[in-house]
C-alpha positions in Angstrom: -24.8 -1.5 -8.9 -28.4 -1.0 -9.8 -30.3 1.9 -10.8 -29.3 5.4 -9.6 -31.7 6.9 -7.1 -31.9 10.7 -6.1 -32.4 12.0 -2.7 -33.1 15.5 -1.5 -31.1 17.0 1.1 -31.7 20.7 1.7 -31.4 22.4 -1.7 -28.8 19.8 -3.2 -29.3 16.6 -5.0 -27.6 13.5 -3.9 -27.2 10.9 -6.7 -26.1 7.5 -5.4 -26.7 3.9 -6.5 -29.6 1.8 -5.0 -28.4 -0.5 -2.4 -29.3 -4.1 -1.7 -28.1 -6.1 1.3 -27.5 -9.4 0.3 6.3 -17.9 0.1 6.2 -14.2 -0.3 6.9 -14.5 -4.2 3.9 -16.7 -4.6 1.4 -14.8 -3.0 -2.0 -14.2 -4.9 -2.6 -10.6 -3.6 -6.1 -11.3 -2.9 -6.7 -9.8 0.5 -10.6 -9.8 0.7 -12.9 -12.6 1.1 -16.7 -13.4 0.4 -18.8 -11.8 3.3 -22.2 -12.6 4.6 -24.8 -10.5 5.9 -25.3 -10.0 9.7 -28.7 -11.4 9.6 -27.7 -14.9 8.7 -27.7 -17.4 11.4 -24.4 -17.8 13.2 -22.1 -20.2 11.7 -21.2 -23.6 13.3 -18.0 -22.9 15.1 -17.0 -26.5 15.5 -15.6 -28.5 18.2 -13.9 -26.5 21.1 -10.1 -26.8 21.3 -8.0 -26.4 24.5 -4.4 -26.9 24.5 -1.5 -26.4 27.0 1.1 -24.9 24.8 3.9 -24.2 27.1 5.0 -23.4 30.6 4.6 -19.7 31.6 7.9 -19.6 33.4 9.7 -20.7 30.2 8.6 -17.5 28.3 10.7 -14.3 28.5 8.8 -10.9 28.6 8.8 -9.6 25.3 8.9 -13.0 23.6 6.8 -14.3 20.8 6.5 -18.1 20.0 4.7 -20.0 17.4 2.7 -22.9 19.1 0.7 -25.8 17.9 -3.1 -25.6 18.6 -5.5 -28.2 17.8 -3.7 -29.0 14.3 -3.2 -25.4 13.6 -0.8 -22.7 14.8 -1.2 -19.5 17.0 1.3 -16.7 17.7 1.7 -16.9 21.6 2.9 -13.4 23.0 4.2 -12.5 26.5 4.5 -8.7 27.1 4.4 -6.9 30.5 3.9 -10.3 32.2 0.6 -11.0 30.2 -0.1 -13.5 27.6 -2.1 -13.3 24.4 -2.6 -15.5 21.4 -3.3 -14.4 17.9 -3.2 -15.6 14.2 0.4 -16.5 13.3 0.4 -15.2 9.8 0.2 -11.5 8.5 -3.1 -10.9 6.8 -1.5 -8.9 4.0 0.6 -11.7 2.2 0.9 -14.3 4.9 4.4 -13.7 6.5 5.1 -15.4 9.6 4.6 -13.0 12.3 6.9 -14.8 14.8 9.8 -13.5 12.6 8.5 -9.9 13.0 8.9 -7.4 15.8 7.2 -7.1 19.1 7.3 -3.7 20.6 5.1 -1.2 22.7 2.0 -3.4 22.5 2.0 -4.3 18.8 3.4 -6.8 16.4 5.0 -5.5 13.2 5.2 -7.8 10.1 8.7 -8.6 9.0 7.9 -8.4 5.2 5.9 -5.3 4.7 5.5 -3.6 7.8 1.8 -4.1 8.8 1.2 -3.8 12.5 -1.3 -5.3 14.8 -2.4 -4.8 18.4 -0.6 -7.4 20.4 -3.8 -8.0 22.8 -6.7 -7.6 20.4 -5.1 -8.6 16.9 -6.6 -5.3 15.4 -4.6 -4.0 12.4 -3.0 -0.6 13.5 -0.9 0.1 10.4 -0.8 -1.1 6.9 -0.6 -2.4 4.0 -3.1 -5.2 4.9 -6.7 -4.6 5.6 -7.8 -7.4 8.0 -7.0 -8.0 11.6 -5.7 -11.3 13.2 -7.9 -13.7 14.9 -7.7 -13.7 18.7 -7.8 -16.8 20.9 -8.5 -17.1 24.5 -5.5 -17.6 26.9 -5.4 -18.6 30.5 -2.5 -19.6 32.9 -3.3 -22.7 35.0 -0.6 -23.9 37.5 2.1 -22.4 35.2 0.5 -23.9 32.0 -0.3 -21.6 29.3 -3.6 -22.8 27.9 -5.0 -21.5 24.4 -8.8 -22.1 23.8 -10.4 -21.6 20.5 -12.5 -23.8 18.1 -11.8 -25.4 14.8 -13.7 -22.8 12.7 -11.9 -19.8 14.2 -8.5 -21.5 13.9 -9.0 -22.2 10.2 -9.5 -18.5 9.4 -6.3 -16.5 8.9 -7.9 -13.4 8.8 -10.5 -11.4 11.0 -12.6 -8.5 9.7 -13.5 -5.9 12.2 -17.2 -5.4 13.3 -18.7 -3.0 10.8 -22.0 -1.1 10.8 -24.4 -0.4 8.0 -26.3 2.4 6.7 -29.3 3.3 8.7 -32.3 4.2 6.7 -32.9 7.4 8.9 -29.4 8.9 8.6 -29.2 11.1 5.5 -25.6 12.2 6.2 -23.4 11.7 3.2 -19.7 11.0 3.4 -18.3 11.0 -0.2 -14.9 9.4 -1.2 -13.6 10.4 -4.6 -11.1 7.9 -5.7 -10.9 4.0 -5.5 -7.5 3.1 -4.4 -5.9 2.0 -0.9 -6.6 5.4 0.7 -10.3 5.2 -0.3 -11.3 1.7 0.6 -9.5 2.1 4.0 -11.3 5.3 4.7 -14.7 3.5 3.9 -14.0 0.5 6.0 -12.7 2.6 8.8 -16.0 4.7 8.7 -18.1 1.5 9.0 -15.6 0.0 11.8 -16.1 3.2 13.9 -20.0 2.9 13.7 -20.9 5.6 11.1 -24.4 4.8 9.9 -24.8 7.5 7.2 -24.2 6.8 3.4 -20.7 5.9 2.4 -20.3 6.6 -1.3 -17.1 5.8 -3.2 -16.8 7.3 -6.8 -13.9 6.1 -9.0 -13.1 6.7 -12.6 -11.9 3.1 -12.9 -14.1 0.2 -14.0 -12.8 -1.8 -11.1 -13.5 -2.2 -7.5 -10.4 -1.3 -5.5 -7.5 -3.6 -6.1 -4.0 -4.3 -5.0 -2.1 -1.6 -7.1 1.5 -2.5 -6.0 1.0 -5.8 -7.9 0.5 -4.2 -11.3 4.1 -3.9 -12.0 4.9 -7.4 -10.5 2.2 -9.5 -12.1 1.3 -7.6 -15.5 -1.1 -10.2 -16.6 -3.4 -10.1 -13.5 -7.0 -9.1 -13.9 -8.7 -6.5 -11.8 -11.0 -9.2 -10.5 -7.8 -11.3 -9.4 -6.4 -8.2 -7.7 -9.6 -7.1 -5.9 -9.1 -6.2 -2.2 -12.8 -6.9 -1.5 -15.6 -8.7 -3.5 -18.8 -7.1 -4.6 -20.8 -8.8 -1.8 -18.6 -7.1 0.8 -19.7 -3.6 -0.4 -23.1 -4.7 -0.6 -23.2 -6.2 2.9 -21.8 -3.0 4.4 -23.6 -0.5 2.4 -20.5 1.1 0.8 -21.9 2.3 -2.5 -19.2 2.2 -5.3 -19.7 4.1 -8.4 -17.2 2.9 -11.0 -16.4 4.9 -14.3 -17.4 8.0 -12.3 -14.9 10.7 -12.9 -15.1 14.0 -10.9 -14.6 17.1 -12.9 -15.0 19.9 -10.2 -15.5 20.3 -6.5 -17.7 23.2 -5.1 -16.6 23.5 -1.5 -18.9 26.3 -0.3 -22.0 24.3 -1.6 -20.4 21.0 -0.6 -21.2 19.5 -4.1 -19.0 17.4 -6.6 -19.8 17.5 -10.2 -18.9 14.4 -12.3 -18.0 13.8 -16.0 -21.5 12.5 -16.8 -23.2 15.7 -15.6 -24.3 14.3 -12.4 -23.7 15.8 -8.9 -23.4 14.5 -5.4 -23.8 16.6 -2.3 -21.6 15.6 0.6 -21.5 16.3 4.4 -17.8 15.4 4.5 -15.5 14.6 1.4 -12.3 12.8 1.0 -10.4 13.2 -2.1 -8.0 10.3 -2.9 -7.7 10.3 -6.6 -3.9 9.1 -6.6 -1.2 9.9 -9.1 -1.1 9.2 -12.8 1.9 8.3 -15.0 4.0 11.0 -16.3 4.1 10.8 -20.1 7.2 10.9 -22.1 6.9 14.0 -24.4 9.5 13.1 -27.0 8.4 12.9 -30.8 6.5 9.7 -31.5 5.3 9.2 -28.0 1.8 8.7 -29.4 2.8 5.7 -31.4 1.0 2.4 -30.7 2.9 0.4 -28.1 4.4 3.4 -26.2 2.7 2.6 -23.2 2.1 3.9 -19.6 1.2 1.4 -16.7 -1.7 2.6 -14.5 -4.4 -0.1 -14.6 -5.0 -3.9 -14.9 -6.0 -3.3 -18.5 -2.6 -1.6 -19.1 -0.9 -4.3 -17.5 -2.6 -6.9 -19.5 -2.0 -5.3 -22.7 1.7 -4.7 -22.0 2.1 -8.3 -20.9 0.5 -9.7 -24.3 2.4 -7.4 -26.5 5.9 -8.0 -25.0 6.0 -11.7 -24.9 8.9 -12.8 -27.3 9.3 -9.4 -28.6 12.0 -6.4 -28.0 10.8 -4.5 -25.0 12.4 -1.1 -24.1 11.8 0.4 -20.6 12.1 4.1 -19.9 12.8 4.8 -16.2 14.8 2.9 -13.6 12.8 3.3 -10.4 10.2 0.9 -9.2 7.9 0.6 -12.2 10.6 0.4 -14.7 12.7 -2.2 -12.8 9.8 -4.4 -11.8 8.5 -4.5 -15.3 12.1 -5.4 -16.6 12.1 -8.4 -14.1 8.8 -9.3 -15.4 9.9 -9.4 -19.0 13.4 -10.7 -18.4 12.5 -14.4 -19.2 9.5 -13.5 -21.3 10.8 -11.1 -24.0 13.3 -11.6 -26.6 15.3 -8.7 -25.2 14.9 -6.1 -22.5 16.5 -2.7 -22.6 16.4 0.0 -20.0 17.0 3.6 -20.3 17.6 5.9 -17.4 18.8 9.5 -16.9 20.9 8.7 -13.9 24.1 6.7 -13.7 22.6 3.9 -11.6 18.9 2.3 -11.2 17.2 3.5 -7.9 20.2 5.9 -7.4 18.2 8.7 -6.0 16.3 6.5 -3.4 18.8 3.6 -2.8 22.2 5.2 -3.7 24.7 4.1 -5.9 26.1 1.0 -4.1 22.7 -0.7 -3.7 21.5 0.6 -7.1 24.5 -1.1 -8.7 23.8 -4.3 -6.9 20.3 -4.3 -8.4 21.6 -3.4 -11.8 24.0 -6.4 -11.7 21.1 -8.6 -10.7 19.3 -7.7 -13.7 22.3 -7.8 -16.2 22.8 -11.4 -14.9 19.2 -12.0 -16.4 20.3 -10.5 -19.6 18.7 -7.1 -19.1 20.7 -4.2 -20.9 21.1 -0.8 -19.5 21.5 2.6 -21.2 22.2 4.9 -18.3 22.9 8.8 -18.3 20.6 8.6 -21.3 17.1 9.6 -22.5 14.9 9.3 -25.4 15.1 11.7 -28.2 12.5 10.3 -30.5 10.2 7.2 -31.0 10.1 6.1 -34.5 7.4 3.9 -36.1 6.1 2.3 -39.1 2.3 2.5 -40.1 1.6 4.2 -36.6 3.3 1.4 -34.6 6.6 1.7 -32.6 9.6 0.2 -34.3 12.6 2.1 -32.7 13.6 4.2 -29.8 16.3 6.8 -30.5 18.6 7.8 -27.5 20.4 11.0 -26.6 23.6 9.1 -26.9 22.8 8.6 -30.6 22.0 5.0 -30.2 18.9 3.4 -31.8 17.3 0.6 -30.0 14.9 -1.8 -32.0 11.5 -1.9 -30.2 8.2 -3.7 -30.5 7.1 -2.2 -27.0 8.1 0.6 -24.8 6.9 1.1 -21.2 7.4 4.6 -20.0 7.8 4.7 -16.1 9.3 8.0 -15.1 7.2 9.0 -12.3 3.8 10.3 -11.5 1.9 13.5 -11.0 -1.0 14.2 -8.7 -4.4 13.7 -10.3 -5.7 17.0 -9.1 -6.4 19.2 -12.2 -10.1 19.0 -11.5 -9.5 20.9 -8.3 -8.1 24.1 -10.0 -11.0 26.2 -8.9 -11.8 24.4 -5.7 -10.2 27.0 -3.5 -8.0 24.0 -1.9 -4.4 25.0 -1.3 -1.8 23.1 -3.2 1.9 22.6 -3.4 3.1 21.6 -7.0 -0.2 19.9 -7.6 -0.4 18.1 -4.3 -3.3 19.0 -1.8 -1.9 20.6 1.3 -3.2 18.9 4.5 -2.6 19.3 8.2 -2.0 16.5 10.9 -5.5 15.2 10.6 -5.5 15.1 6.8 -7.9 18.0 6.3 -7.4 20.5 3.4 -7.7 24.2 3.7 -11.4 23.8 3.2 -13.7 22.9 5.7 -15.2 19.3 5.8 -12.7 18.4 2.9 -9.9 15.8 3.5 -7.6 14.2 1.2 -5.1 11.1 1.4 -2.6 9.2 -0.5 -0.2 10.0 -3.5 -1.9 13.6 -4.0 -1.2 15.0 -0.5 1.4 17.2 0.8 1.4 16.2 4.7 3.4 16.7 7.8 5.5 13.6 8.4 6.1 13.1 12.1 9.6 11.4 11.8 10.9 14.3 9.8 9.7 16.7 12.6 6.6 17.6 10.8 8.3 18.7 7.6 5.7 18.4 4.8 6.3 15.8 2.1 4.6 14.1 -0.7 5.2 10.3 -0.9 3.6 7.8 -3.1 3.6 4.6 -1.0 0.7 2.2 -0.8 1.2 1.7 2.9 1.2 5.4 3.6 -2.0 5.9 1.5 -4.0 3.4 3.6 -2.6 5.0 6.7 -3.7 8.4 5.5 -7.2 6.8 4.6 -7.7 5.7 8.2 -6.6 8.9 9.8 -8.9 10.9 7.4 -11.8 8.8 8.3 -11.3 9.1 12.1 -11.1 12.7 11.7 -14.1 12.9 9.4 -15.8 11.5 12.5 -14.2 14.3 14.6 -11.9 12.2 16.7 -9.0 14.6 16.4 -6.4 12.1 15.7 -2.9 13.0 14.2 -1.2 11.2 11.6 1.6 9.1 12.8 3.1 6.3 10.5 6.7 5.5 9.3 7.0 5.1 5.4 7.5 1.6 4.6 7.9 0.1 1.0 9.2 -3.0 -0.8 10.2 -4.2 -4.2 10.2 -7.8 -5.5 12.6 -8.8 -8.2 13.6 -12.1 -9.4 12.3 -13.6 -6.1 14.4 -11.2 -4.0 12.7 -8.8 -1.8 14.1 -5.5 -0.8 12.5 -3.6 2.2 12.9 0.1 3.2 11.6 2.2 6.1 11.9 5.8 6.8 12.3 8.9 4.6 15.8 9.2 3.1 15.2 12.4 1.0 18.6 14.3 0.9 20.8 11.6 2.4 24.4 12.4 2.2 26.0 9.0 3.0 25.1 5.4 2.9 26.6 2.8 5.5 26.5 -0.8 4.3 26.3 -3.7 6.9 26.8 -7.3 5.5 27.4 -8.1 1.8 26.0 -6.5 -1.3 27.6 -9.3 -3.5 25.8 -11.9 -1.5 22.5 -9.8 -1.5 22.4 -10.1 2.1 22.8 -6.6 3.7 21.4 -3.6 5.5 22.0 -0.1 4.1 21.7 3.0 6.4 20.9 6.2 4.8 22.4 9.2 6.8 22.3 12.9 6.8 25.0 14.2 9.3 25.0 11.9 12.2 21.3 10.9 11.9 20.0 7.7 10.0 17.0 8.9 7.8 16.1 5.4 6.4 17.1 1.7 6.4 17.0 -0.8 3.6 17.9 -4.5 3.7 17.7 -7.8 1.5 17.7 -11.1 3.3 18.0 -9.6 6.8 14.6 -9.7 8.2 13.4 -8.4 10.5 16.0 -5.5 10.5 13.8 -3.0 8.5 10.7 -3.8 10.7 12.9 -3.0 13.9 14.2 0.1 12.5 10.7 1.3 11.5 9.5 0.7 15.3 12.4 2.7 16.6 11.5 5.6 14.2 7.8 5.2 15.1 8.6 5.7 18.8 10.2 9.0 18.0 13.8 8.1 18.3 16.4 8.2 15.7 19.3 5.8 14.9 22.7 7.4 14.7 25.8 6.9 12.6 27.4 5.1 15.6 24.5 2.8 15.6 24.9 2.0 11.9 28.6 1.5 12.1 28.0 -0.8 15.2 25.5 -2.8 13.1 21.9 -4.1 13.8 23.0 -6.5 16.6 23.9 -3.7 18.7 21.1 -1.1 18.1 18.1 -3.5 18.1 18.6 -3.5 21.8 16.8 0.0 21.7 13.5 -1.8 21.0 
């Protein structure tokens, strides 16, 4: 990043780097792209394209249609009597948006819930980063005409216009952390025209990367998973300090101290340090090859050590089960140890959890449920066996522990920021109890609108990015309240399960469709209200449910029992 420079601001010192301007299962995860400075000459946009795509009278209001345009495709939308045309694939992993949901002026992706403005193509909810390209639409004698050019048509993503640092602006907005919340906050600040310094300090050696892919593609490098390349951060003056771990925050003085002894003074601060894997405390947990998964380096090591070997996984939620799926055809054996009776039981319930367990067992994975680890045994400092509470002993060359995460907030113990069980308490604007200090991501205890403002802590990638955007807007004083529906997914053996809502404390599950055929919708209820909806091979049902939840409405038990064909008319 170049040499460090120091700039005086009042009585504090700012230490920042010098800047120089210069199918779903097959996705690569690379969301960013090489950028070029604004001072470069405009690119050749190519030959204009003008195509009559349909009759205006043939399209119903609220309809989306994928249309051919000059050798490419566009998503044609008719809503409230007006037409618009956008890129046809989600900018996250390339889902066909025509199979998604159009509701209240936005298009929601059927796969992972990203939302785009139906008129402008701007991204409004995540997990993606980029917006959709927008094409001109006119109606001439009942003919709907789409106008664009070849260069625009060939680009599946559009980056919002962004500002850069102005040399005469000494304001410093500091972001501690380098995950989804951090990068979304940084980009939103620039998209909103902020021209002060944007400094991102992360203890990781990598630029921000696509963290959800770690447990699905263990052999991926940090570079392959990067959300943006180095040039992007240089062009837009987002100063990234890697291997920079914060050790304390002095809120009255507005200064952060780092492990290397340096300090950075800030005007506004976002804390987005994420969660850290909860370690297993059983004897022998310090043996070689008893591993936690947090970084690409961890994933690469686990991938190398487990091939052709005996692998034991402790934990039956997302990390554990996705790692089991990864090793099912790569290891000599895969054994999964869980404390509950069913994998994913706490989140997805016994029925769906049992279906997922069978899917794994059909691939040769063995389960040891209602169990736990008593001891790890080794030889010459390296793991050899895992002893269970049941008395069974599992031979093991490698053990991956995936038993949850804890907020990475110990460095804030003397900051004066209010916390709940280690998570930072924030209000609807993502501000903490300390003035000028915001927080986002896995480490926050925040009010969830769909839960009537009840405060929750949820470790979802999509939510972290939504937090980051909301925090950025309010660092700029815009007074925006957080409003997003939790949306997550898991991919195992080429099968994707989607989930929207917040099902904590559910009392009953109503199943629509067939679990045996892995084509179903699951409704999670408390009393008469649906808290969350999950599905497999039933797109876009979960996206539809998410839109209903986002509108402030609640599906009922009667809706669940009647089935999705009945309640989707509420959209």
